[in-house]
C-alpha positions in Angstrom: 16.4 -23.4 26.0 17.5 -23.4 22.5 15.3 -26.3 21.5 12.3 -24.5 23.0 13.1 -21.4 21.1 13.2 -23.2 17.8 9.8 -24.5 18.5 8.3 -20.9 18.6 8.0 -20.9 14.8 8.4 -23.2 11.7 9.3 -22.5 8.0 7.9 -24.4 5.1 9.0 -24.0 1.4 6.4 -23.7 -1.3 5.8 -27.1 -3.1 5.7 -25.3 -6.4 9.3 -24.1 -6.3 10.6 -26.9 -8.8 7.7 -26.2 -11.2 8.3 -22.3 -11.0 12.1 -22.8 -11.7 11.4 -25.1 -14.6 8.9 -22.8 -16.1 11.2 -19.8 -15.7 13.9 -21.7 -17.6 11.6 -22.6 -20.5 9.9 -19.1 -20.5 13.2 -17.3 -20.6 14.2 -19.1 -23.9 10.6 -18.3 -25.3 11.0 -14.7 -24.5 14.5 -14.7 -26.2 12.9 -16.2 -29.2 10.1 -13.6 -29.4 12.5 -10.8 -29.1 14.7 -12.3 -31.9 11.7 -12.8 -34.0 10.5 -9.2 -33.5 14.1 -7.9 -34.0 14.4 -9.8 -37.4 11.1 -8.3 -38.5 12.3 -4.8 -37.7 15.5 -5.4 -39.6 13.5 -6.7 -42.6 10.5 -4.3 -42.5 11.1 -3.2 -46.2 10.2 -6.7 -47.5 7.2 -7.1 -45.1 5.5 -3.9 -46.1 4.9 -3.0 -42.5 6.0 0.5 -41.5 9.3 0.3 -39.5 7.7 2.5 -36.6 5.1 -0.2 -35.9 7.5 -3.2 -35.5 10.0 -1.0 -33.6 7.2 0.1 -31.2 6.2 -3.5 -30.7 9.8 -4.4 -30.0 10.1 -1.8 -27.4 6.8 -3.0 -25.7 8.0 -6.5 -25.7 11.5 -5.7 -24.4 9.8 -3.8 -21.4 7.4 -6.8 -20.9 10.5 -9.0 -20.8 12.2 -6.7 -18.2 9.1 -6.9 -16.0 9.0 -10.7 -16.2 12.7 -11.0 -15.6 12.8 -8.8 -12.5 9.6 -10.7 -11.3 11.3 -14.0 -11.2 13.4 -13.0 -7.9 10.1 -13.4 -5.9 9.3 -16.9 -7.4 12.8 -18.4 -6.7 12.0 -19.5 -3.1 8.6 -18.8 -1.7 8.2 -19.7 2.0 5.4 -19.5 4.6 6.0 -19.4 8.4 3.9 -20.5 11.4 4.4 -19.3 14.9 3.1 -20.6 18.2 2.6 -17.8 20.7 1.1 -20.2 23.2 4.6 -21.5 23.8 6.1 -18.1 24.3 5.6 -18.4 28.1 7.7 -21.4 28.3 10.8 -19.3 27.5 9.9 -15.8 28.8 7.9 -14.5 31.7 5.3 -11.7 31.2 7.3 -9.1 33.1 10.3 -9.9 30.7 8.4 -9.0 27.6 10.0 -6.0 25.9 8.4 -2.6 26.0 6.2 -1.9 22.8 5.6 1.5 21.2 2.9 1.8 18.8 3.0 4.6 16.1 -0.2 5.8 14.4 0.0 8.6 11.9 -2.8 10.8 10.6 -2.7 14.0 8.4 -6.3 15.1 7.4 -9.3 14.9 9.7 -11.8 15.0 6.7 -10.1 12.3 4.7 -9.1 10.3 7.7 -11.9 10.6 10.1 -10.9 11.1 13.7 -13.3 8.4 15.0 -11.5 5.8 12.8 -8.2 7.0 14.1 -9.4 6.7 17.6 -10.7 3.2 17.0 -7.2 2.2 15.6 -5.4 3.4 18.7 -8.0 1.8 21.0 -7.5 -1.5 19.5 -3.8 -1.2 19.9 -4.1 -0.2 23.5 -6.3 -3.3 24.1 -3.6 -5.7 22.9 -3.1 -8.8 25.1 0.2 -7.2 26.4 1.2 -5.8 29.8 -0.2 -2.3 29.9 2.7 -0.9 31.7 4.9 -1.9 28.9 2.6 -0.5 26.1 2.6 3.0 24.8 0.6 4.5 21.8 1.8 7.6 20.1 -0.4 9.5 17.8 1.2 11.9 15.2 -1.2 14.5 13.8 0.3 16.0 10.8 -2.8 18.0 10.2 -2.5 19.7 13.7 -6.2 19.4 13.9 -8.1 20.4 17.1 -10.8 18.0 15.9 -8.3 15.0 16.1 -7.0 16.3 19.5 -10.4 16.5 20.9 -11.2 12.9 19.7 -8.3 11.6 21.5 -9.2 13.4 24.7 -12.5 11.6 24.4 -10.8 8.2 23.5 -8.7 8.6 26.8 -11.8 8.8 28.9 -13.5 6.0 26.9 -10.4 3.7 27.2 -11.0 3.5 31.0 -14.1 1.4 30.3 -13.3 -0.1 26.9 -10.0 -1.9 27.7 -11.3 -3.8 30.8 -14.5 -4.6 29.0 -12.5 -6.2 26.1 -10.4 -8.3 28.4 -13.1 -9.4 30.8 -15.2 -10.6 27.8 -12.4 -12.1 25.8 -13.2 -9.9 22.7 -11.1 -10.5 19.7 -12.1 -7.5 17.7 -11.1 -4.5 19.9 -11.9 -1.6 17.5 -15.2 -0.3 19.0 -16.5 0.6 15.7 -15.8 -2.8 14.1 -17.1 -4.5 17.3 -20.4 -2.8 17.5 -21.0 -3.1 13.8 -20.8 -6.9 14.0 -21.8 -7.8 17.6 -25.4 -8.8 18.6 -24.9 -9.2 22.3 -27.6 -7.7 24.4 -26.4 -8.1 28.0 -26.2 -5.1 30.4 -22.5 -4.6 30.2 -22.6 -4.7 26.4 -25.3 -2.2 26.2 -23.7 0.1 28.7 -20.3 0.3 26.9 -22.1 0.7 23.6 -24.0 3.8 24.8 -20.8 5.2 26.0 -19.2 4.7 22.7 -22.1 6.1 20.8 -22.0 9.2 23.1 -18.3 9.7 22.5 -18.8 9.3 18.8 -21.7 11.8 18.7 -19.5 14.4 20.4 -16.8 13.9 17.9 -19.1 13.9 14.9 -20.8 17.0 16.2 -17.5 18.9 16.2 -16.6 17.5 12.8 -19.9 18.9 11.3 -19.2 22.3 12.9 -15.5 22.3 11.8 -14.3 23.2 15.3 -14.5 22.2 18.9 -17.3 24.2 20.5 -17.3 25.4 24.0 -20.1 23.1 25.1 -17.9 20.1 24.4 -15.1 21.3 26.7 -15.4 20.1 30.3 -12.4 21.4 32.0 -10.4 24.6 32.4 -7.2 22.9 31.0 -9.0 21.8 27.8 -10.4 25.3 27.5 -7.0 26.9 27.6 -5.6 24.4 25.2 -8.3 24.9 22.6 -8.1 28.7 22.9 -4.4 28.4 22.1 -5.1 26.0 19.2 -7.2 28.7 17.4 -3.9 30.4 16.5 -2.6 27.5 14.6 -2.9 26.6 11.0 -2.1 23.2 9.3 0.9 24.5 7.5 2.3 26.8 10.3 2.3 25.8 13.9 4.6 25.1 16.9 5.4 21.6 18.2 2.8 20.1 20.4 2.8 17.2 22.9 0.0 16.2 25.1 0.2 13.4 27.5 -3.4 12.0 27.5 -2.8 8.9 29.6 0.2 8.1 31.7 0.7 4.5 32.8 2.3 5.5 36.1 -0.7 7.7 37.0 -3.9 6.6 35.1 -5.9 3.4 35.7 -9.0 1.8 34.2 -12.2 1.3 36.1 -11.0 -2.0 37.4 -7.8 -0.4 38.8 -5.3 -1.7 36.1 -2.8 0.7 34.8 -3.6 2.1 31.3 -1.1 2.2 28.5 0.5 5.5 27.7 -1.3 7.5 25.1 0.6 10.4 23.7 -0.6 12.9 21.2 2.0 15.0 19.1 2.1 17.3 16.2 5.5 18.3 15.0 6.3 21.9 14.2 5.4 22.9 10.6 6.5 25.8 8.5 5.2 26.5 4.9 9.0 27.4 4.0 10.5 24.2 5.2 10.1 20.7 3.7 8.6 18.2 6.1 9.3 14.9 4.3 5.6 13.7 4.6 4.9 10.5 6.5 8.6 9.6 6.8 9.2 12.9 8.6 6.4 12.2 11.0 7.6 8.6 11.8 11.1 10.0 12.5 9.5 12.5 14.9 7.8 9.7 16.7 11.2 7.8 16.8 12.7 10.8 18.5 9.9 11.5 20.9 9.2 7.9 21.9 13.0 7.3 22.4 13.1 10.1 25.0 9.9 9.1 26.8 9.7 5.4 26.8 12.4 4.1 24.3 10.7 0.7 23.8 12.9 -1.8 21.9 10.0 -2.8 19.8 8.0 -0.5 17.6 4.8 -1.2 15.8 3.7 1.2 12.9 0.0 1.4 12.0 -1.9 3.3 9.4 -4.7 5.3 11.0 -7.3 3.1 9.4 -5.6 -0.3 10.2 -7.1 -1.6 13.4 -6.2 -4.8 15.3 -8.3 -7.8 14.6 -6.3 -10.2 17.0 -5.1 -9.0 20.4 -2.5 -11.7 20.5 -0.6 -10.2 17.5 2.3 -8.7 19.5 2.9 -12.2 20.9 3.1 -13.6 17.5 5.7 -11.0 16.7 7.7 -11.8 19.7 8.0 -15.4 18.6 10.5 -14.1 16.1 11.9 -10.9 17.8 12.8 -12.9 21.0 14.3 -15.8 19.1 18.2 -15.6 19.8 19.0 -17.3 16.5 17.2 -14.4 14.7 17.7 -11.4 17.1 21.0 -10.3 15.8 19.9 -9.1 12.3 16.0 -9.2 12.4 14.8 -5.7 11.7 11.0 -6.2 11.5 8.1 -8.7 11.4 5.6 -7.7 8.7 1.9 -8.6 8.7 0.0 -8.4 5.6 -2.7 -5.9 5.1 -6.2 -7.3 4.8 -9.4 -5.4 3.8 -12.7 -6.9 5.0 -14.9 -4.2 3.4 -14.1 -5.0 -0.2 -16.8 -6.5 -2.3 -17.1 -10.2 -3.2 -15.3 -10.0 -6.6 -12.9 -7.2 -5.4 -13.5 -5.0 -8.5 -10.6 -2.7 -7.8 -8.1 -5.5 -6.9 -7.9 -3.9 -3.5 -6.4 -7.0 -2.0 -3.2 -6.2 -3.9 -2.4 -10.0 -3.6 0.8 -9.9 -5.3 2.3 -7.3 -3.0 0.8 -8.5 0.3 1.0 -12.4 -0.2 2.5 -13.9 -3.4 5.5 -11.7 -3.9 5.9 -11.1 -0.1 6.3 -15.0 0.4 8.8 -14.9 -2.3 10.9 -12.3 -0.6 10.3 -14.1 2.6 12.5 -16.9 1.2 15.3 -14.6 0.5 16.1 -11.8 3.1 12.4 -11.2 4.0 9.4 -9.2 2.9 9.4 -5.6 2.1 7.8 -3.1 4.6 4.3 -2.1 3.5 3.9 0.9 5.9 1.6 -0.6 8.4 1.2 -3.7 10.6 5.0 -4.0 11.1 7.0 -4.7 14.4 10.4 -3.1 14.3 13.4 -3.8 16.3 14.1 -0.1 17.2 18.0 -0.8 16.9 17.6 -1.3 13.1 17.0 2.4 12.6 20.3 3.4 14.0 22.9 1.3 12.2 23.7 -2.2 10.6 23.3 -5.3 12.6 27.1 -5.4 13.3 27.1 -1.8 14.6 28.8 -2.0 18.0 26.8 1.2 19.2 24.1 3.4 17.9 25.1 6.5 15.7 25.6 9.8 17.3 22.3 11.1 16.5 20.5 8.2 18.2 18.3 8.7 21.3 19.7 7.8 24.7 17.8 5.3 26.9 14.7 6.8 28.6 14.8 6.7 32.3 12.1 5.0 34.5 11.2 8.1 36.2 7.9 9.0 34.6 7.4 11.8 32.0 9.0 14.8 33.5 8.9 18.5 32.3 12.6 18.4 31.2 12.0 15.3 29.1 8.9 17.0 27.4 11.0 20.1 26.7 13.6 18.0 25.0 11.0 16.1 23.1 9.4 19.3 21.9 12.7 20.4 20.6 13.2 17.3 18.7 9.9 18.2 16.9 11.2 21.4 15.6 11.4 22.1 11.8 15.2 22.5 11.8 16.0 19.6 14.2 17.2 17.4 11.5 19.3 19.9 9.6 23.0 18.8 9.6 22.1 15.3 10.8 21.7 11.9 9.2 18.0 11.6 9.9 16.2 10.3 6.8 19.5 9.0 5.2 21.3 6.6 7.5 19.2 7.1 10.5 15.5 6.3 10.9 12.9 6.1 8.2 14.3 6.9 4.8 13.5 10.2 2.8 14.2 10.8 -1.0 10.9 8.9 -1.8 7.3 9.4 -1.1 6.9 5.5 -0.7 8.9 5.8 2.6 7.9 2.2 3.5 9.2 0.6 0.4 12.4 2.7 0.5 13.0 2.0 4.2 12.5 -1.7 4.1 14.9 -1.9 0.9 17.5 0.1 2.5 17.4 -1.8 5.7 17.9 -5.0 3.8 20.8 -3.4 1.9 22.5 -2.9 5.3 22.3 -6.5 6.3 19.1 -6.6 8.1 16.5 -9.3 7.6 12.7 -9.5 8.0 10.0 -12.1 8.6 6.5 -12.2 7.0 3.9 -13.3 9.6 0.7 -14.5 8.1 -1.6 -16.1 10.9 -4.8 -17.8 10.0 -6.8 -15.1 11.6 -5.8 -11.7 9.9 -3.9 -9.6 12.5 -5.0 -6.2 11.1 -8.0 -4.9 9.1 -8.1 -1.7 7.2 -10.1 0.4 4.7 -9.6 0.1 1.0 -10.4 3.1 -1.6 -14.0 2.7 -2.7 -13.9 4.8 -5.9 -11.8 4.2 -9.0 -10.3 7.7 -8.9 -9.1 7.1 -5.4 -7.6 3.7 -6.3 -5.8 5.3 -9.3 -4.7 8.4 -7.5 -3.2 6.2 -4.8 -1.3 4.1 -7.3 -0.1 7.2 -9.2 1.6 8.3 -5.9 3.2 4.9 -5.5 4.4 4.9 -9.1 6.3 8.3 -8.5 7.8 7.2 -5.3 8.9 3.8 -6.7 10.7 5.6 -9.6 12.4 7.8 -7.0 13.9 4.7 -5.7 14.6 3.0 -9.0 16.4 6.0 -10.6 18.3 6.9 -7.6 22.0 6.0 -6.6 20.3 3.2 -4.7 18.9 1.6 -7.8 18.1 -2.1 -6.9 19.6 -3.5 -10.1 23.0 -2.1 -9.0 23.2 -1.0 -5.4 20.6 -3.6 -4.2 22.1 -6.5 -6.1 25.4 -5.7 -4.7 24.6 -5.0 -1.1 21.7 -7.4 -0.5 21.8 -10.1 -3.3 21.1 -10.5 -6.9 17.7 -12.1 -6.4 16.7 -9.4 -3.8 17.8 -6.7 -6.2 15.5 -8.3 -8.9 12.4 -8.3 -6.5 12.9 -4.6 -5.5 13.6 -3.7 -9.2 10.4 -5.3 -10.1 8.6 -2.6 -8.0 10.9 0.3 -8.6 10.4 0.1 -12.4 6.7 -0.9 -12.0 5.3 2.1 -13.8 7.3 1.2 -17.0 4.7 -1.3 -18.0 2.6 1.7 -19.0 4.9 1.9 -22.2 4.0 -1.7 -23.2 0.4 -1.5 -22.2 -0.2 1.7 -24.0 1.3 0.4 -27.2 -0.5 -2.9 -27.1 -3.8 -1.0 -26.4 -3.6 1.2 -29.5 -1.1 0.1 -32.1 -2.4 -3.5 -33.0 -5.9 -2.1 -33.1 -5.1 0.8 -35.5 -3.2 -1.5 -37.6 -6.1 -4.0 -37.8 -8.4 -1.4 -39.5 -5.7 -0.6 -41.8 -5.2 -4.2 -42.9 -1.6 -4.3 -41.5 -0.6 -7.6 -39.9 1.8 -7.4 -37.0 1.7 -10.8 -35.7 2.3 -14.3 -37.0 -0.7 -16.1 -38.8 -2.4 -19.0 -37.0 -0.8 -21.3 -39.5 2.7 -19.8 -38.8 4.7 -21.9 -36.1 5.7 -18.6 -34.5 2.0 -18.0 -33.5 2.3 -20.8 -31.0 5.2 -19.2 -29.3 3.1 -16.0 -28.7 0.1 -18.2 -27.6 2.4 -20.2 -25.2 3.7 -16.9 -23.6 0.1 -15.5 -23.2 -1.4 -18.7 -21.9 1.3 -19.6 -19.4 1.5 -16.2 -17.9 -2.1 -16.0 -17.2 -2.4 -19.6 -16.1 0.5 -19.2 -13.7 -1.0 -16.2 -12.0 -4.4 -17.8 -11.8 -2.9 -20.9 -10.1 -1.1 -18.6 -7.6 -4.3 -16.7 -6.9 -6.4 -20.0 -6.3 -3.6 -21.6 -4.2 -3.4 -18.4 -2.2 -7.0 -18.7 -1.2 -8.5 -16.4 -3.8 -11.1 -16.9 -6.5 -11.3 -16.8 -10.2 -13.2 -13.5 -10.2 -10.7 -11.7 -8.0 -7.9 -12.9 -10.3 -9.9 -11.7 -13.3 -10.5 -8.2 -11.7 -6.7 -8.2 -10.7 -5.7 -8.4 -14.4 -8.3 -6.1 -15.5 -7.1 -3.4 -13.1 -3.6 -4.1 -14.1 -4.5 -3.0 -17.6 -6.5 0.0 -16.4 -3.5 1.2 -14.3 -1.3 0.8 -17.3 -3.0 3.4 -19.4 -3.9 5.8 -16.5 -2.0 6.2 -13.3 1.2 4.6 -14.5 1.3 7.1 -17.5 0.5 10.1 -15.2 3.0 8.8 -12.7 5.7 8.5 -15.2 5.0 11.9 -16.5 5.0 13.4 -13.1 8.3 11.8 -12.1 9.9 13.0 -15.4 8.8 16.6 -14.9 9.8 16.4 -11.2 13.3 15.2 -12.3 13.9 18.1 -14.6 12.8 20.6 -12.0 9.3 21.3 -13.1 6.9 21.4 -10.0 4.2 18.9 -9.8 1.3 18.2 -7.5 2.4 17.4 -3.9 1.5 14.3 -1.8 -2.2 13.8 -1.3 -3.8 11.7 1.4 -5.9 8.8 0.2 -9.6 9.4 1.0 -10.8 7.0 3.7 -14.4 8.2 3.7 -17.3 6.7 1.8 -19.1 9.5 0.3 -22.7 8.3 0.7 -24.9 5.3 1.1 -25.6 5.3 -2.7 -21.9 4.9 -3.4 -21.5 2.1 -0.9 -24.5 0.3 -2.5 -23.1 0.7 -6.1 -19.8 -0.7 -4.8 -21.3 -3.8 -3.2 -23.1 -4.4 -6.5 -19.8 -4.4 -8.2 -20.3 -1.1 -10.2 -17.3 1.0 -10.9 -17.4 4.5 -9.3 -16.5 7.3 -11.7 -18.6 10.2 -10.9 -15.9 12.9 -11.4 -14.2 14.1 -14.6 -10.7 13.1 -13.3 -7.8 13.6 -15.7 -7.0 9.8 -15.1 -10.2 8.9 -16.8 -9.6 10.6 -20.1 -6.8 8.2 -21.6 -9.0 5.2 -20.3 -11.9 6.5 -22.3 -9.8 6.9 -25.3 -8.3 3.3 -25.1 -11.7 1.7 -24.4 -13.5 3.4 -27.4 -10.5 2.8 -29.8 -10.6 -0.9 -29.0 -14.4 -1.1 -29.3 -14.4 0.8 -32.7 -11.4 -1.2 -34.1 -12.7 -4.6 -33.0 -16.1 -3.9 -34.6 -14.6 -2.6 -37.9 -12.1 -5.5 -37.8 -14.9 -8.2 -37.4 -16.8 -6.5 -40.2 -13.7 -6.6 -42.5 -13.3 -10.3 -41.8 -16.8 -11.1 -42.4 -16.7 -9.2 -45.6 -13.5 -11.1 -46.5 -11.5 -7.9 -46.9 -8.8 -9.4 -44.6 -7.8 -12.8 -43.7 -8.9 -14.1 -40.3 -5.8 -16.3 -40.2 -3.7 -13.3 -40.6 -5.4 -10.9 -38.3 -6.5 -13.3 -35.6 -4.0 -12.0 -33.0 -5.0 -8.4 -33.5 -8.6 -9.3 -33.3 -8.0 -11.2 -30.2 -6.0 -8.4 -28.6 -8.7 -5.7 -29.2 -11.5 -8.3 -28.3 -9.7 -9.1 -25.1 -9.6 -5.4 -24.2 -13.3 -4.9 -25.1 -14.1 -7.8 -22.8 -12.2 -6.3 -19.9 -13.6 -2.9 -20.6 -17.3 -3.9 -20.1 -17.6 -1.8 -16.7 -16.3 1.2 -18.4 -18.7 0.9 -21.4 -21.5 0.3 -18.8 -20.6 3.5 -17.1 -20.2 5.5 -20.3 -23.5 4.4 -22.2 -25.9 2.6 -19.9 -25.8 3.8 -16.3 -27.8 6.9 -15.1 -26.6 7.0 -11.5 -24.1 9.4 -9.8 -21.2 7.0 -10.3 -21.5 6.9 -14.1 -18.7 8.2 -16.3 -19.1 12.0 -16.9 -20.3 12.9 -20.4 -17.3 15.2 -21.0 -15.0 12.2 -20.7 -16.9 10.1 -23.0 -17.2 12.8 -25.6 -13.4 13.4 -25.3 -12.9 9.6 -25.9 -15.0 9.6 -29.0 -13.4 12.7 -30.4 -9.9 11.4 -29.7 -10.8 8.0 -31.2 -12.0 9.7 -34.4 -8.7 11.5 -34.6 -6.6 8.5 -34.1 -8.6 6.5 -36.7 -8.3 9.3 -39.2 -4.7 9.9 -38.6 -3.9 6.1 -38.9 -5.7 6.2 -42.5 -3.6 9.1 -43.4 -0.3 7.7 -42.3 -0.8 4.0 -43.2 -3.2 4.3 -46.2 -6.1 2.5 -44.7 
């Protein structure tokens, strides 16, 4: 038996490990040398003629870059990949012995997260190749929307036909929307199910356009009474709601096979009581599911992340059912994949470092971080450490196999009340973790600090597909939210450099510190985006001449950094252009959302109120926007505050680069002396072409708003004049 269990999966170390370690050793001393060089220039600024503030600012920037590089080495120490063999699972376990599986789907806003998309995610999970009597899907609606509720009532009816259709035809993509968008079948059964889906979708869309569920859409007295009651609710103030839409013991599909449980819930909300965002919703799901089904395995899915492979649960079970791993295995994480991104991935929506490159590095230590979706959890991990002999007092007792009784529902409703968690350890030592709006990162990190491990599962066929933001404002807004949440972890009592290094390991602490202090790169990027350029037009050299041996040290650091990342991208199956756009977006984030996130976190830390949690928009605004995105055009369109610093940086660099080249051609300054500053400003100009295009050449609705461009020009003029005044240009 043990031999068979070992064959369920394999592990392979990255062949680049020796190279990465050697490179890190050499790079470390090169970084020390650069810091020493910059520090010596700061100490001798009077003899060089360069203002102390300039060299000191560059020293700060380079120290922050050094910190980012150092913390990033944890994920490069031992990258590994795994392969699992689900076809061998039946050699060691019978189908009836598979553990129950509870699927959690969270949604919060029907207008940013269209109910049709949420329904398709849930249907794709209900159609897993998994025993239906051991599968339950729970939907948490934090928007308490009658539109979402109506959509799931329609989904429950459609599921009776959709699930047997998928299994009888061996369909792999079991989200109806994704399937019908890619399928060209014309047989009778296909056309029949397609008409049924289109009818369901039209009914849901009709209600969405009205903004409410109209009476002509309600077909039963029970539904009528339910929606009449719903009229009294608001998103911010409403009681607990649980609706059993499908019950496996009672409901069957058209072929007579039991359907999975489908349960809708919305926890009680009060505008006077904090609700802890998505983490609070997930903990509500933990409690309710614990009382109703209490499956030992839990899958969390974002509402736009549908299943692309029905065998995915079996892949997860290859690890979760392995006795050699079961003791301390908290979760199996599948990476996010986004099929809708354009060919060159202009917004770096793949987030390749997070979902693949760095995840494989963590996988070689104690396992990847939790990324909020596509993750199979061992329920036990939420209630104690691996060595806990029993669950904590607030844990949920085992559900009985007696159906969903009235008494169970009443207890479940009580567990959804606003004050249920008061005086308990929910959100601290039980369940998903609070104290940060990036509950996924915080929860995975804290689990690993308690001794739990995780596994990264990267099958050749992506397990889940989702939607990525399609406008730059949405991309940057999402990243700003992440930045604030990561700071909340980094500057807490659970700081990875101290708490994490002590309770997990030094390398794991580095990996989590890399993300926790991620936003600090805004300091370095902002300094490098403005200071060398303004010094250039004032004829102030800040870097070694080409003829100076120190120049080659800076060149080595720049070239090897970019070369290593390019190699990682290409080996990881990506392309040059995706890598190029990744480093471009890295710079854009540094002068936009990272700055705003840092400011917001600082204000929040000193007690000044800041904007609350915002849901990322999952809706493509119109066909023209979609067409622009597919052509690789950046989508601006709105005068977002995030665009103003971007406009300033891009215009400053264009102006200074142009003036700098003119000064070199006129022999006012030495090319040898100013090469590095010319290169930096020119590199920023090259990366900023999509922004210049949106400012000066485009006429479509996605162009940069005129007010942002004017602001950038005015601020650039002010910076240039101020630099002349301060530095005597």
